[in-house]
All heavy atoms as TSV, in Angstrom:
chain	resi	resn	atom	element	x	y	z
A	1	MET	N	N	-2.102	-6.651	-34.802
A	1	MET	CA	C	-2.466	-7.195	-33.498
A	1	MET	C	C	-1.248	-7.818	-32.810
A	1	MET	O	O	-1.049	-7.626	-31.616
A	1	MET	CB	C	-3.595	-8.223	-33.690
A	1	MET	CG	C	-4.059	-8.866	-32.435
A	1	MET	SD	S	-4.998	-7.684	-31.461
A	1	MET	CE	C	-5.694	-8.715	-30.270
A	2	GLU	N	N	-0.462	-8.556	-33.583
A	2	GLU	CA	C	0.732	-9.210	-33.051
A	2	GLU	C	C	1.707	-8.167	-32.486
A	2	GLU	O	O	2.281	-8.353	-31.420
A	2	GLU	CB	C	1.407	-10.025	-34.161
A	2	GLU	CG	C	2.697	-10.698	-33.750
A	2	GLU	CD	C	2.482	-11.982	-32.985
A	2	GLU	OE1	O	1.383	-12.550	-33.049
A	2	GLU	OE2	O	3.411	-12.395	-32.308
A	3	HIS	N	N	1.871	-7.068	-33.209
A	3	HIS	CA	C	2.781	-6.009	-32.795
A	3	HIS	C	C	2.342	-5.409	-31.460
A	3	HIS	O	O	3.185	-5.151	-30.582
A	3	HIS	CB	C	2.854	-4.926	-33.878
A	3	HIS	CG	C	3.686	-3.752	-33.490
A	3	HIS	ND1	N	5.051	-3.823	-33.364
A	3	HIS	CD2	C	3.350	-2.476	-33.186
A	3	HIS	CE1	C	5.516	-2.645	-33.001
A	3	HIS	NE2	N	4.501	-1.803	-32.889
A	4	ARG	N	N	1.069	-5.176	-31.299
A	4	ARG	CA	C	0.554	-4.611	-30.055
A	4	ARG	C	C	0.771	-5.559	-28.883
A	4	ARG	O	O	1.079	-5.132	-27.762
A	4	ARG	CB	C	-0.928	-4.279	-30.199
A	4	ARG	CG	C	-1.169	-3.094	-31.135
A	4	ARG	CD	C	-2.623	-2.810	-31.337
A	4	ARG	NE	N	-3.224	-2.387	-30.074
A	4	ARG	CZ	C	-4.524	-2.229	-29.888
A	4	ARG	NH1	N	-5.377	-2.486	-30.873
A	4	ARG	NH2	N	-5.007	-1.838	-28.731
A	5	LEU	N	N	0.601	-6.857	-29.131
A	5	LEU	CA	C	0.803	-7.851	-28.089
A	5	LEU	C	C	2.272	-7.874	-27.642
A	5	LEU	O	O	2.572	-7.907	-26.441
A	5	LEU	CB	C	0.370	-9.230	-28.582
A	5	LEU	CG	C	0.388	-10.371	-27.568
A	5	LEU	CD1	C	-0.471	-10.018	-26.361
A	5	LEU	CD2	C	-0.080	-11.655	-28.197
A	6	VAL	N	N	3.184	-7.822	-28.594
A	6	VAL	CA	C	4.611	-7.805	-28.281
A	6	VAL	C	C	4.960	-6.542	-27.493
A	6	VAL	O	O	5.715	-6.596	-26.517
A	6	VAL	CB	C	5.456	-7.904	-29.574
A	6	VAL	CG1	C	6.921	-7.637	-29.293
A	6	VAL	CG2	C	5.272	-9.274	-30.224
A	7	GLU	N	N	4.414	-5.415	-27.908
A	7	GLU	CA	C	4.668	-4.160	-27.215
A	7	GLU	C	C	4.173	-4.220	-25.766
A	7	GLU	O	O	4.844	-3.750	-24.849
A	7	GLU	CB	C	4.004	-3.001	-27.948
A	7	GLU	CG	C	4.361	-1.650	-27.369
A	7	GLU	CD	C	3.756	-0.494	-28.157
A	7	GLU	OE1	O	3.559	-0.635	-29.371
A	7	GLU	OE2	O	3.484	0.546	-27.513
A	8	LEU	N	N	3.006	-4.793	-25.557
A	8	LEU	CA	C	2.479	-4.934	-24.197
A	8	LEU	C	C	3.358	-5.861	-23.354
A	8	LEU	O	O	3.577	-5.598	-22.155
A	8	LEU	CB	C	1.044	-5.458	-24.240
A	8	LEU	CG	C	-0.019	-4.463	-24.695
A	8	LEU	CD1	C	-1.362	-5.167	-24.833
A	8	LEU	CD2	C	-0.123	-3.311	-23.713
A	9	GLU	N	N	3.849	-6.929	-23.953
A	9	GLU	CA	C	4.723	-7.846	-23.222
A	9	GLU	C	C	6.031	-7.155	-22.820
A	9	GLU	O	O	6.530	-7.354	-21.714
A	9	GLU	CB	C	5.009	-9.093	-24.062
A	9	GLU	CG	C	3.821	-10.009	-24.197
A	9	GLU	CD	C	4.070	-11.181	-25.140
A	9	GLU	OE1	O	5.021	-11.106	-25.958
A	9	GLU	OE2	O	3.325	-12.161	-25.054
A	10	VAL	N	N	6.563	-6.348	-23.719
A	10	VAL	CA	C	7.788	-5.612	-23.419
A	10	VAL	C	C	7.536	-4.629	-22.288
A	10	VAL	O	O	8.329	-4.520	-21.344
A	10	VAL	CB	C	8.317	-4.888	-24.679
A	10	VAL	CG1	C	9.413	-3.907	-24.323
A	10	VAL	CG2	C	8.810	-5.897	-25.703
A	11	ARG	N	N	6.434	-3.901	-22.359
A	11	ARG	CA	C	6.109	-2.950	-21.295
A	11	ARG	C	C	5.899	-3.646	-19.961
A	11	ARG	O	O	6.326	-3.144	-18.914
A	11	ARG	CB	C	4.861	-2.149	-21.660
A	11	ARG	CG	C	5.101	-1.111	-22.724
A	11	ARG	CD	C	3.826	-0.350	-23.012
A	11	ARG	NE	N	4.030	0.615	-24.065
A	11	ARG	CZ	C	3.495	1.818	-24.064
A	11	ARG	NH1	N	2.710	2.198	-23.072
A	11	ARG	NH2	N	3.728	2.644	-25.051
A	12	LEU	N	N	5.242	-4.783	-19.980
A	12	LEU	CA	C	5.019	-5.546	-18.754
A	12	LEU	C	C	6.349	-5.995	-18.163
A	12	LEU	O	O	6.565	-5.900	-16.940
A	12	LEU	CB	C	4.114	-6.755	-19.023
A	12	LEU	CG	C	3.856	-7.684	-17.839
A	12	LEU	CD1	C	3.173	-6.923	-16.705
A	12	LEU	CD2	C	3.041	-8.880	-18.259
A	13	ASN	N	N	7.244	-6.458	-19.009
A	13	ASN	CA	C	8.559	-6.900	-18.541
A	13	ASN	C	C	9.320	-5.731	-17.911
A	13	ASN	O	O	9.921	-5.876	-16.841
A	13	ASN	CB	C	9.357	-7.501	-19.704
A	13	ASN	CG	C	10.631	-8.154	-19.230
A	13	ASN	OD1	O	10.704	-8.651	-18.116
A	13	ASN	ND2	N	11.646	-8.158	-20.076
A	14	LEU	N	N	9.298	-4.567	-18.537
A	14	LEU	CA	C	9.962	-3.393	-17.990
A	14	LEU	C	C	9.334	-2.967	-16.670
A	14	LEU	O	O	10.036	-2.591	-15.722
A	14	LEU	CB	C	9.927	-2.234	-18.992
A	14	LEU	CG	C	10.785	-2.413	-20.258
A	14	LEU	CD1	C	10.518	-1.272	-21.239
A	14	LEU	CD2	C	12.253	-2.489	-19.906
A	15	ALA	N	N	8.020	-3.034	-16.582
A	15	ALA	CA	C	7.324	-2.674	-15.349
A	15	ALA	C	C	7.698	-3.638	-14.216
A	15	ALA	O	O	7.912	-3.220	-13.074
A	15	ALA	CB	C	5.822	-2.657	-15.565
A	16	GLU	N	N	7.790	-4.923	-14.538
A	16	GLU	CA	C	8.174	-5.902	-13.527
A	16	GLU	C	C	9.598	-5.660	-13.045
A	16	GLU	O	O	9.875	-5.762	-11.840
A	16	GLU	CB	C	8.034	-7.321	-14.082
A	16	GLU	CG	C	6.596	-7.768	-14.230
A	16	GLU	CD	C	6.465	-9.138	-14.904
A	16	GLU	OE1	O	7.437	-9.600	-15.542
A	16	GLU	OE2	O	5.388	-9.732	-14.783
A	17	GLU	N	N	10.503	-5.317	-13.950
A	17	GLU	CA	C	11.878	-5.015	-13.565
A	17	GLU	C	C	11.925	-3.767	-12.679
A	17	GLU	O	O	12.689	-3.718	-11.709
A	17	GLU	CB	C	12.751	-4.817	-14.810
A	17	GLU	CG	C	13.035	-6.101	-15.562
A	17	GLU	CD	C	13.808	-5.865	-16.856
A	17	GLU	OE1	O	14.209	-4.700	-17.131
A	17	GLU	OE2	O	14.012	-6.841	-17.592
A	18	LEU	N	N	11.130	-2.776	-13.007
A	18	LEU	CA	C	11.081	-1.557	-12.212
A	18	LEU	C	C	10.554	-1.840	-10.808
A	18	LEU	O	O	11.110	-1.363	-9.814
A	18	LEU	CB	C	10.213	-0.504	-12.904
A	18	LEU	CG	C	10.029	0.817	-12.171
A	18	LEU	CD1	C	11.370	1.511	-11.953
A	18	LEU	CD2	C	9.078	1.717	-12.937
A	19	VAL	N	N	9.500	-2.624	-10.722
A	19	VAL	CA	C	8.935	-2.966	-9.411
A	19	VAL	C	C	9.959	-3.735	-8.582
A	19	VAL	O	O	10.122	-3.484	-7.380
A	19	VAL	CB	C	7.629	-3.786	-9.576
A	19	VAL	CG1	C	7.199	-4.413	-8.264
A	19	VAL	CG2	C	6.527	-2.909	-10.135
A	20	GLU	N	N	10.685	-4.630	-9.214
A	20	GLU	CA	C	11.707	-5.394	-8.505
A	20	GLU	C	C	12.817	-4.471	-7.992
A	20	GLU	O	O	13.262	-4.587	-6.843
A	20	GLU	CB	C	12.291	-6.457	-9.439
A	20	GLU	CG	C	13.150	-7.483	-8.738
A	20	GLU	CD	C	13.559	-8.617	-9.670
A	20	GLU	OE1	O	12.722	-9.055	-10.478
A	20	GLU	OE2	O	14.712	-9.042	-9.574
A	21	ALA	N	N	13.248	-3.529	-8.816
A	21	ALA	CA	C	14.285	-2.577	-8.399
A	21	ALA	C	C	13.781	-1.692	-7.260
A	21	ALA	O	O	14.520	-1.414	-6.301
A	21	ALA	CB	C	14.721	-1.724	-9.589
A	22	LEU	N	N	12.541	-1.256	-7.344
A	22	LEU	CA	C	11.969	-0.422	-6.283
A	22	LEU	C	C	11.830	-1.202	-4.984
A	22	LEU	O	O	12.086	-0.669	-3.898
A	22	LEU	CB	C	10.623	0.154	-6.721
A	22	LEU	CG	C	10.683	1.209	-7.828
A	22	LEU	CD1	C	9.275	1.558	-8.298
A	22	LEU	CD2	C	11.410	2.445	-7.362
A	23	ASN	N	N	11.438	-2.457	-5.085
A	23	ASN	CA	C	11.330	-3.292	-3.882
A	23	ASN	C	C	12.686	-3.453	-3.209
A	23	ASN	O	O	12.795	-3.396	-1.979
A	23	ASN	CB	C	10.757	-4.659	-4.221
A	23	ASN	CG	C	9.254	-4.637	-4.381
A	23	ASN	OD1	O	8.584	-3.754	-3.869
A	23	ASN	ND2	N	8.728	-5.612	-5.102
A	24	LEU	N	N	13.732	-3.634	-4.011
A	24	LEU	CA	C	15.074	-3.762	-3.456
A	24	LEU	C	C	15.497	-2.463	-2.778
A	24	LEU	O	O	16.089	-2.476	-1.696
A	24	LEU	CB	C	16.059	-4.135	-4.565
A	24	LEU	CG	C	17.505	-4.367	-4.128
A	24	LEU	CD1	C	17.602	-5.458	-3.077
A	24	LEU	CD2	C	18.369	-4.690	-5.331
A	25	THR	N	N	15.162	-1.344	-3.385
A	25	THR	CA	C	15.490	-0.047	-2.791
A	25	THR	C	C	14.770	0.137	-1.460
A	25	THR	O	O	15.380	0.560	-0.464
A	25	THR	CB	C	15.119	1.096	-3.755
A	25	THR	OG1	O	15.858	0.950	-4.963
A	25	THR	CG2	C	15.402	2.455	-3.153
A	26	VAL	N	N	13.501	-0.182	-1.408
A	26	VAL	CA	C	12.729	-0.060	-0.166
A	26	VAL	C	C	13.298	-0.990	0.904
A	26	VAL	O	O	13.427	-0.609	2.072
A	26	VAL	CB	C	11.235	-0.358	-0.418
A	26	VAL	CG1	C	10.466	-0.497	0.886
A	26	VAL	CG2	C	10.630	0.722	-1.287
A	27	TYR	N	N	13.680	-2.196	0.520
A	27	TYR	CA	C	14.265	-3.157	1.461
A	27	TYR	C	C	15.555	-2.604	2.058
A	27	TYR	O	O	15.759	-2.650	3.274
A	27	TYR	CB	C	14.518	-4.486	0.744
A	27	TYR	CG	C	15.279	-5.485	1.581
A	27	TYR	CD1	C	14.647	-6.161	2.626
A	27	TYR	CD2	C	16.615	-5.753	1.326
A	27	TYR	CE1	C	15.344	-7.072	3.401
A	27	TYR	CE2	C	17.318	-6.661	2.095
A	27	TYR	CZ	C	16.676	-7.317	3.122
A	27	TYR	OH	O	17.372	-8.216	3.897
A	28	ARG	N	N	16.427	-2.064	1.203
A	28	ARG	CA	C	17.687	-1.507	1.688
A	28	ARG	C	C	17.450	-0.291	2.589
A	28	ARG	O	O	18.121	-0.120	3.610
A	28	ARG	CB	C	18.584	-1.123	0.517
A	28	ARG	CG	C	19.162	-2.334	-0.192
A	28	ARG	CD	C	20.032	-1.923	-1.356
A	28	ARG	NE	N	20.584	-3.091	-2.005
A	28	ARG	CZ	C	21.021	-3.102	-3.243
A	28	ARG	NH1	N	20.979	-1.993	-3.976
A	28	ARG	NH2	N	21.511	-4.200	-3.777
A	29	GLN	N	N	16.504	0.546	2.222
A	29	GLN	CA	C	16.187	1.712	3.056
A	29	GLN	C	C	15.660	1.276	4.417
A	29	GLN	O	O	15.996	1.877	5.441
A	29	GLN	CB	C	15.176	2.616	2.354
A	29	GLN	CG	C	15.760	3.394	1.204
A	29	GLN	CD	C	14.727	4.240	0.486
A	29	GLN	OE1	O	13.520	4.005	0.584
A	29	GLN	NE2	N	15.193	5.228	-0.251
A	30	GLN	N	N	14.852	0.239	4.448
A	30	GLN	CA	C	14.319	-0.251	5.726
A	30	GLN	C	C	15.447	-0.785	6.587
A	30	GLN	O	O	15.452	-0.585	7.809
A	30	GLN	CB	C	13.258	-1.321	5.506
A	30	GLN	CG	C	12.560	-1.743	6.791
A	30	GLN	CD	C	11.856	-0.578	7.470
A	30	GLN	OE1	O	11.084	0.130	6.843
A	30	GLN	NE2	N	12.123	-0.379	8.755
A	31	GLN	N	N	16.427	-1.456	5.972
A	31	GLN	CA	C	17.579	-1.931	6.736
A	31	GLN	C	C	18.334	-0.755	7.354
A	31	GLN	O	O	18.738	-0.810	8.512
A	31	GLN	CB	C	18.524	-2.739	5.844
A	31	GLN	CG	C	18.022	-4.115	5.506
A	31	GLN	CD	C	19.021	-4.866	4.648
A	31	GLN	OE1	O	19.580	-4.330	3.694
A	31	GLN	NE2	N	19.256	-6.119	4.983
A	32	GLN	N	N	18.515	0.301	6.576
A	32	GLN	CA	C	19.201	1.487	7.082
A	32	GLN	C	C	18.407	2.138	8.217
A	32	GLN	O	O	18.984	2.552	9.231
A	32	GLN	CB	C	19.426	2.503	5.967
A	32	GLN	CG	C	20.468	2.058	4.947
A	32	GLN	CD	C	20.592	3.034	3.792
A	32	GLN	OE1	O	19.652	3.765	3.481
A	32	GLN	NE2	N	21.749	3.043	3.151
A	33	ILE	N	N	17.098	2.228	8.057
A	33	ILE	CA	C	16.247	2.803	9.104
A	33	ILE	C	C	16.352	1.976	10.376
A	33	ILE	O	O	16.488	2.523	11.482
A	33	ILE	CB	C	14.782	2.908	8.630
A	33	ILE	CG1	C	14.660	3.991	7.558
A	33	ILE	CG2	C	13.845	3.181	9.802
A	33	ILE	CD1	C	13.319	3.994	6.845
A	34	ASP	N	N	16.314	0.653	10.234
A	34	ASP	CA	C	16.424	-0.222	11.407
A	34	ASP	C	C	17.751	-0.016	12.120
A	34	ASP	O	O	17.803	0.054	13.354
A	34	ASP	CB	C	16.263	-1.690	11.000
A	34	ASP	CG	C	14.866	-2.030	10.539
A	34	ASP	OD1	O	13.919	-1.254	10.822
A	34	ASP	OD2	O	14.704	-3.076	9.865
A	35	LEU	N	N	18.835	0.089	11.361
A	35	LEU	CA	C	20.151	0.303	11.953
A	35	LEU	C	C	20.213	1.657	12.656
A	35	LEU	O	O	20.718	1.759	13.781
A	35	LEU	CB	C	21.240	0.218	10.880
A	35	LEU	CG	C	22.674	0.473	11.358
A	35	LEU	CD1	C	23.082	-0.548	12.423
A	35	LEU	CD2	C	23.626	0.455	10.181
A	36	LEU	N	N	19.694	2.693	12.030
A	36	LEU	CA	C	19.697	4.018	12.641
A	36	LEU	C	C	18.872	4.051	13.920
A	36	LEU	O	O	19.264	4.681	14.912
A	36	LEU	CB	C	19.191	5.068	11.652
A	36	LEU	CG	C	20.135	5.375	10.482
A	36	LEU	CD1	C	19.427	6.232	9.441
A	36	LEU	CD2	C	21.392	6.063	10.970
A	37	GLN	N	N	17.736	3.371	13.926
A	37	GLN	CA	C	16.912	3.316	15.135
A	37	GLN	C	C	17.640	2.576	16.253
A	37	GLN	O	O	17.584	2.989	17.420
A	37	GLN	CB	C	15.573	2.638	14.841
A	37	GLN	CG	C	14.637	3.505	14.046
A	37	GLN	CD	C	13.334	2.802	13.711
A	37	GLN	OE1	O	13.286	1.574	13.576
A	37	GLN	NE2	N	12.280	3.574	13.567
A	38	GLN	N	N	18.335	1.519	15.907
A	38	GLN	CA	C	19.106	0.771	16.898
A	38	GLN	C	C	20.209	1.650	17.477
A	38	GLN	O	O	20.417	1.680	18.700
A	38	GLN	CB	C	19.703	-0.472	16.246
A	38	GLN	CG	C	20.536	-1.317	17.164
A	38	GLN	CD	C	21.162	-2.501	16.432
A	38	GLN	OE1	O	20.988	-2.682	15.235
A	38	GLN	NE2	N	21.895	-3.309	17.162
A	39	GLN	N	N	20.909	2.390	16.620
A	39	GLN	CA	C	21.960	3.281	17.095
A	39	GLN	C	C	21.387	4.395	17.966
A	39	GLN	O	O	21.982	4.765	18.989
A	39	GLN	CB	C	22.724	3.874	15.912
A	39	GLN	CG	C	23.555	2.848	15.165
A	39	GLN	CD	C	24.137	3.399	13.875
A	39	GLN	OE1	O	23.652	4.391	13.335
A	39	GLN	NE2	N	25.168	2.745	13.366
A	40	LEU	N	N	20.244	4.924	17.586
A	40	LEU	CA	C	19.610	5.981	18.369
A	40	LEU	C	C	19.210	5.469	19.753
A	40	LEU	O	O	19.418	6.144	20.760
A	40	LEU	CB	C	18.387	6.521	17.618
A	40	LEU	CG	C	17.648	7.671	18.266
A	40	LEU	CD1	C	18.566	8.883	18.436
A	40	LEU	CD2	C	16.429	8.047	17.440
A	41	ARG	N	N	18.645	4.271	19.817
A	41	ARG	CA	C	18.294	3.687	21.119
A	41	ARG	C	C	19.538	3.507	21.984
A	41	ARG	O	O	19.520	3.774	23.185
A	41	ARG	CB	C	17.570	2.346	20.924
A	41	ARG	CG	C	16.115	2.478	20.542
A	41	ARG	CD	C	15.383	1.145	20.634
A	41	ARG	NE	N	15.924	0.136	19.742
A	41	ARG	CZ	C	15.543	-0.036	18.472
A	41	ARG	NH1	N	14.608	0.725	17.941
A	41	ARG	NH2	N	16.092	-0.995	17.732
A	42	HIS	N	N	20.623	3.054	21.363
A	42	HIS	CA	C	21.870	2.871	22.095
A	42	HIS	C	C	22.380	4.203	22.652
A	42	HIS	O	O	22.767	4.287	23.827
A	42	HIS	CB	C	22.920	2.237	21.189
A	42	HIS	CG	C	24.242	2.013	21.845
A	42	HIS	ND1	N	24.439	1.058	22.802
A	42	HIS	CD2	C	25.426	2.645	21.695
A	42	HIS	CE1	C	25.695	1.107	23.217
A	42	HIS	NE2	N	26.310	2.068	22.551
A	43	LEU	N	N	22.372	5.240	21.833
A	43	LEU	CA	C	22.806	6.565	22.287
A	43	LEU	C	C	21.899	7.095	23.388
A	43	LEU	O	O	22.369	7.689	24.366
A	43	LEU	CB	C	22.838	7.547	21.119
A	43	LEU	CG	C	23.965	7.336	20.109
A	43	LEU	CD1	C	23.768	8.259	18.910
A	43	LEU	CD2	C	25.319	7.586	20.748
A	44	TYR	N	N	20.611	6.880	23.254
A	44	TYR	CA	C	19.663	7.332	24.277
A	44	TYR	C	C	19.948	6.643	25.608
A	44	TYR	O	O	19.965	7.293	26.658
A	44	TYR	CB	C	18.234	7.059	23.811
A	44	TYR	CG	C	17.200	7.532	24.792
A	44	TYR	CD1	C	16.864	8.874	24.876
A	44	TYR	CD2	C	16.555	6.632	25.641
A	44	TYR	CE1	C	15.920	9.323	25.787
A	44	TYR	CE2	C	15.606	7.065	26.553
A	44	TYR	CZ	C	15.298	8.409	26.616
A	44	TYR	OH	O	14.361	8.851	27.520
A	45	ARG	N	N	20.195	5.335	25.551
A	45	ARG	CA	C	20.524	4.608	26.787
A	45	ARG	C	C	21.814	5.141	27.406
A	45	ARG	O	O	21.905	5.294	28.628
A	45	ARG	CB	C	20.653	3.113	26.507
A	45	ARG	CG	C	19.327	2.380	26.469
A	45	ARG	CD	C	19.517	0.875	26.526
A	45	ARG	NE	N	20.297	0.377	25.407
A	45	ARG	CZ	C	19.783	-0.040	24.242
A	45	ARG	NH1	N	18.483	-0.019	24.051
A	45	ARG	NH2	N	20.570	-0.477	23.286
A	46	GLN	N	N	22.802	5.425	26.572
A	46	GLN	CA	C	24.058	5.980	27.091
A	46	GLN	C	C	23.817	7.322	27.767
A	46	GLN	O	O	24.390	7.599	28.819
A	46	GLN	CB	C	25.073	6.154	25.960
A	46	GLN	CG	C	25.740	4.878	25.532
A	46	GLN	CD	C	26.787	5.126	24.465
A	46	GLN	OE1	O	26.699	6.072	23.694
A	46	GLN	NE2	N	27.788	4.265	24.426
A	47	MET	N	N	22.990	8.143	27.181
A	47	MET	CA	C	22.698	9.450	27.774
A	47	MET	C	C	21.961	9.298	29.094
A	47	MET	O	O	22.209	10.043	30.039
A	47	MET	CB	C	21.877	10.306	26.808
A	47	MET	CG	C	22.663	10.812	25.625
A	47	MET	SD	S	21.684	11.797	24.492
A	47	MET	CE	C	21.186	13.136	25.548
A	48	GLN	N	N	21.054	8.326	29.165
A	48	GLN	CA	C	20.299	8.117	30.395
A	48	GLN	C	C	21.196	7.604	31.511
A	48	GLN	O	O	20.981	7.903	32.682
A	48	GLN	CB	C	19.155	7.129	30.157
A	48	GLN	CG	C	18.100	7.620	29.192
A	48	GLN	CD	C	17.425	8.878	29.685
A	48	GLN	OE1	O	17.053	8.981	30.828
A	48	GLN	NE2	N	17.280	9.846	28.788
A	49	GLU	N	N	22.219	6.825	31.165
A	49	GLU	CA	C	23.100	6.234	32.163
A	49	GLU	C	C	24.258	7.158	32.531
A	49	GLU	O	O	24.951	6.911	33.511
A	49	GLU	CB	C	23.651	4.910	31.639
A	49	GLU	CG	C	22.580	3.855	31.456
A	49	GLU	CD	C	23.072	2.630	30.704
A	49	GLU	OE1	O	24.261	2.605	30.298
A	49	GLU	OE2	O	22.273	1.705	30.518
A	50	ALA	N	N	24.477	8.210	31.767
A	50	ALA	CA	C	25.592	9.123	32.013
A	50	ALA	C	C	25.350	9.893	33.301
A	50	ALA	O	O	24.211	10.169	33.678
A	50	ALA	CB	C	25.744	10.086	30.844
A	51	PRO	N	N	26.441	10.256	33.987
A	51	PRO	CA	C	26.268	11.052	35.205
A	51	PRO	C	C	25.647	12.407	34.862
A	51	PRO	O	O	25.799	12.896	33.736
A	51	PRO	CB	C	27.689	11.226	35.735
A	51	PRO	CG	C	28.589	10.910	34.598
A	51	PRO	CD	C	27.821	10.005	33.672
A	52	PRO	N	N	24.940	12.996	35.808
A	52	PRO	CA	C	24.306	14.290	35.528
A	52	PRO	C	C	25.353	15.330	35.139
A	52	PRO	O	O	26.492	15.282	35.601
A	52	PRO	CB	C	23.613	14.666	36.826
A	52	PRO	CG	C	24.003	13.650	37.824
A	52	PRO	CD	C	24.715	12.539	37.149
A	53	ALA	N	N	24.952	16.257	34.314
A	53	ALA	CA	C	25.863	17.305	33.864
A	53	ALA	C	C	26.294	18.160	35.036
A	53	ALA	O	O	25.546	18.350	35.999
A	53	ALA	CB	C	25.186	18.160	32.799
A	54	LEU	N	N	27.497	18.683	34.949
A	54	LEU	CA	C	27.986	19.571	36.005
A	54	LEU	C	C	27.148	20.834	36.024
A	54	LEU	O	O	26.611	21.256	35.006
A	54	LEU	CB	C	29.455	19.917	35.748
A	54	LEU	CG	C	30.425	18.739	35.760
A	54	LEU	CD1	C	31.813	19.212	35.363
A	54	LEU	CD2	C	30.462	18.097	37.136
A	55	GLU	N	N	27.055	21.416	37.190
A	55	GLU	CA	C	26.299	22.664	37.308
A	55	GLU	C	C	26.919	23.716	36.406
A	55	GLU	O	O	28.121	23.726	36.176
A	55	GLU	CB	C	26.324	23.147	38.761
A	55	GLU	CG	C	25.608	22.236	39.730
A	55	GLU	CD	C	24.126	22.148	39.448
A	55	GLU	OE1	O	23.513	23.185	39.127
A	55	GLU	OE2	O	23.585	21.030	39.537
A	56	LYS	N	N	26.104	24.592	35.907
A	56	LYS	CA	C	26.602	25.656	35.040
A	56	LYS	C	C	27.574	26.516	35.824
A	56	LYS	O	O	27.337	26.839	36.978
A	56	LYS	CB	C	25.439	26.504	34.523
A	56	LYS	CG	C	25.885	27.632	33.626
A	56	LYS	CD	C	24.840	27.950	32.605
A	56	LYS	CE	C	25.222	29.144	31.776
A	56	LYS	NZ	N	26.319	28.930	30.895
A	57	ARG	N	N	28.652	26.871	35.154
A	57	ARG	CA	C	29.666	27.713	35.802
A	57	ARG	C	C	29.116	29.109	36.040
A	57	ARG	O	O	28.285	29.595	35.289
A	57	ARG	CB	C	30.895	27.812	34.918
A	57	ARG	CG	C	31.590	26.492	34.705
A	57	ARG	CD	C	32.768	26.680	33.812
A	57	ARG	NE	N	33.394	25.396	33.572
A	57	ARG	CZ	C	34.580	25.251	33.026
A	57	ARG	NH1	N	35.264	26.309	32.657
A	57	ARG	NH2	N	35.087	24.065	32.831
A	58	SER	N	N	29.656	29.713	37.074
A	58	SER	CA	C	29.254	31.094	37.336
A	58	SER	C	C	29.914	31.994	36.297
A	58	SER	O	O	30.835	31.598	35.590
A	58	SER	CB	C	29.671	31.509	38.741
A	58	SER	OG	O	31.081	31.578	38.801
A	59	ALA	N	N	29.459	33.242	36.221
A	59	ALA	CA	C	29.987	34.184	35.239
A	59	ALA	C	C	31.479	34.393	35.437
A	59	ALA	O	O	32.216	34.624	34.475
A	59	ALA	CB	C	29.238	35.508	35.317
A	60	ASP	N	N	31.955	34.297	36.695
A	60	ASP	CA	C	33.381	34.482	36.971
A	60	ASP	C	C	34.220	33.333	36.410
A	60	ASP	O	O	35.377	33.520	36.058
A	60	ASP	CB	C	33.632	34.580	38.478
A	60	ASP	CG	C	32.939	35.783	39.102
A	60	ASP	OD1	O	32.586	36.717	38.345
A	60	ASP	OD2	O	32.764	35.779	40.331
A	61	GLU	N	N	33.640	32.166	36.349
A	61	GLU	CA	C	34.376	30.984	35.903
A	61	GLU	C	C	34.239	30.720	34.406
A	61	GLU	O	O	34.880	29.821	33.891
A	61	GLU	CB	C	33.878	29.758	36.658
A	61	GLU	CG	C	34.101	29.833	38.137
A	61	GLU	CD	C	33.455	28.663	38.865
A	61	GLU	OE1	O	32.453	28.122	38.360
A	61	GLU	OE2	O	33.958	28.311	39.926
A	62	GLU	N	N	33.412	31.470	33.754
A	62	GLU	CA	C	33.186	31.251	32.324
A	62	GLU	C	C	34.481	31.424	31.538
A	62	GLU	O	O	35.271	32.330	31.797
A	62	GLU	CB	C	32.151	32.235	31.770
A	62	GLU	CG	C	30.735	31.923	32.178
A	62	GLU	CD	C	30.182	30.680	31.504
A	62	GLU	OE1	O	30.504	30.417	30.336
A	62	GLU	OE2	O	29.417	29.983	32.174
A	63	ILE	N	N	34.697	30.544	30.596
A	63	ILE	CA	C	35.861	30.663	29.722
A	63	ILE	C	C	35.506	31.638	28.625
A	63	ILE	O	O	34.445	31.544	28.004
A	63	ILE	CB	C	36.211	29.281	29.119
A	63	ILE	CG1	C	36.581	28.325	30.241
A	63	ILE	CG2	C	37.325	29.415	28.095
A	63	ILE	CD1	C	36.814	26.901	29.779
A	64	PRO	N	N	36.412	32.596	28.371
A	64	PRO	CA	C	36.110	33.577	27.307
A	64	PRO	C	C	35.917	32.873	25.959
A	64	PRO	O	O	36.530	31.834	25.712
A	64	PRO	CB	C	37.354	34.465	27.286
A	64	PRO	CG	C	38.046	34.223	28.582
A	64	PRO	CD	C	37.667	32.860	29.031
A	65	PRO	N	N	35.091	33.426	25.088
A	65	PRO	CA	C	34.772	32.753	23.830
A	65	PRO	C	C	35.977	32.561	22.905
A	65	PRO	O	O	35.971	31.688	22.066
A	65	PRO	CB	C	33.742	33.677	23.181
A	65	PRO	CG	C	33.589	34.849	24.046
A	65	PRO	CD	C	34.370	34.643	25.285
A	66	HIS	N	N	37.011	33.350	23.071
A	66	HIS	CA	C	38.154	33.208	22.167
A	66	HIS	C	C	39.082	32.090	22.575
A	66	HIS	O	O	40.066	31.829	21.918
A	66	HIS	CB	C	38.919	34.549	22.059
A	66	HIS	CG	C	39.513	34.998	23.349
A	66	HIS	ND1	N	38.779	35.672	24.297
A	66	HIS	CD2	C	40.759	34.867	23.854
A	66	HIS	CE1	C	39.545	35.954	25.336
A	66	HIS	NE2	N	40.765	35.477	25.096
A	67	TYR	N	N	38.809	31.380	23.664
A	67	TYR	CA	C	39.657	30.269	24.076
A	67	TYR	C	C	39.183	29.000	23.465
A	67	TYR	O	O	38.149	28.619	23.301
A	67	TYR	CB	C	39.657	30.153	25.607
A	67	TYR	CG	C	40.670	31.070	26.267
A	67	TYR	CD1	C	40.700	32.418	25.972
A	67	TYR	CD2	C	41.596	30.583	27.167
A	67	TYR	CE1	C	41.619	33.254	26.572
A	67	TYR	CE2	C	42.516	31.418	27.790
A	67	TYR	CZ	C	42.503	32.756	27.471
A	67	TYR	OH	O	43.404	33.574	28.055
């Protein structure tokens, strides 16, 4: 009986360590997601504020693909 109790305590301790490591991973991933969303919003605002694109060039003005 004593052996089984010790084994359960060891498993519980390992499970708690795993949950703690997973929580830290999720926390770090959320920080990365938040940063990426902030950068995306910034880029979107820059695109919205940018002057309109130039009209497409006519076929005569097109630069050949090898340039």
